[in-house]
C-alpha positions, 0 to 999 in steps of 0.5 A: 656509832657513838655511845649516848649518855643513856648507855645505848649506841647511836648511828646513821646509815646512808641507805635503808629506811622507809624511802631508802634515803638513810636512817638514824638508829639506836643499838642497845649494848646487847645488840637490839636495833631500833630505827629512830628516824627514816629520812624522806624521799627527795621532792616529797612535800615538807621534806626538810630533814634531808637524806643520805646522812654521811657522818657520825652523830654528835651529842650536845650537852643539851642531850640532843643529837646532831648530824649532817646529810648530803642531799635534800633539805630546803631549796638547794637540795645540798644537804642539811644539819639535822637534830634529833631529841630523844629526851635524854637529859643535859650533862657536862663534859670536861675538855680533857679526859684526865689531870692531876690535883691542882690542874685547871679543868674546863667543864662545858655544859648548858645553863651553868650560870648560878652553879653552886658546887662542882665535885670530882667523884664527890670531892668538892672543887674550887671553881669559877663560872666563866659563862653560861656554858663554861666553868673552870674548876681546879682538881682538888687534892684527894680526888679520885677518878670518877664522874664530875658533878655540877649543881646548877639551877634549873627553874626553881630547884637546883639539879646535878649535871653529871659528866658524860664519861668518867674523869681520870685523876692521875698522880703524875 
């Protein structure tokens, strides 16, 4: 299982669900289980999502989840890559989990062109937009461990993208 940006846990089963072909599920931190998707039976009309998921899910910086399965799909029935959009918002992710003041941190995200600020737990950082999905930022002196925030344009108004996990600022 992986923990999504909403704090819930997400995973797959290779069997179970409506057709016993596998599921995608959500489990809350207190253990409430919800089936989010049942994979379809092989040969069913318009069955393009495959069956028998076989690996952990990944959450992209768009907020969507992705996974793979070993059967079904389009013409070859050799499996698929599937996505599941649960409406979770976009976020940013630092490539490394920690660093010290002065270190360069690569921050990944979506639609980062036009970024107007980057902060480490509220402390403003020097940064450079490398591409629409990457920013290089220098950990500022005096920064404390916490979330990285990137203010980027979204439509007309800017919005803050927070890191999916806290970044740890070290002294050494």
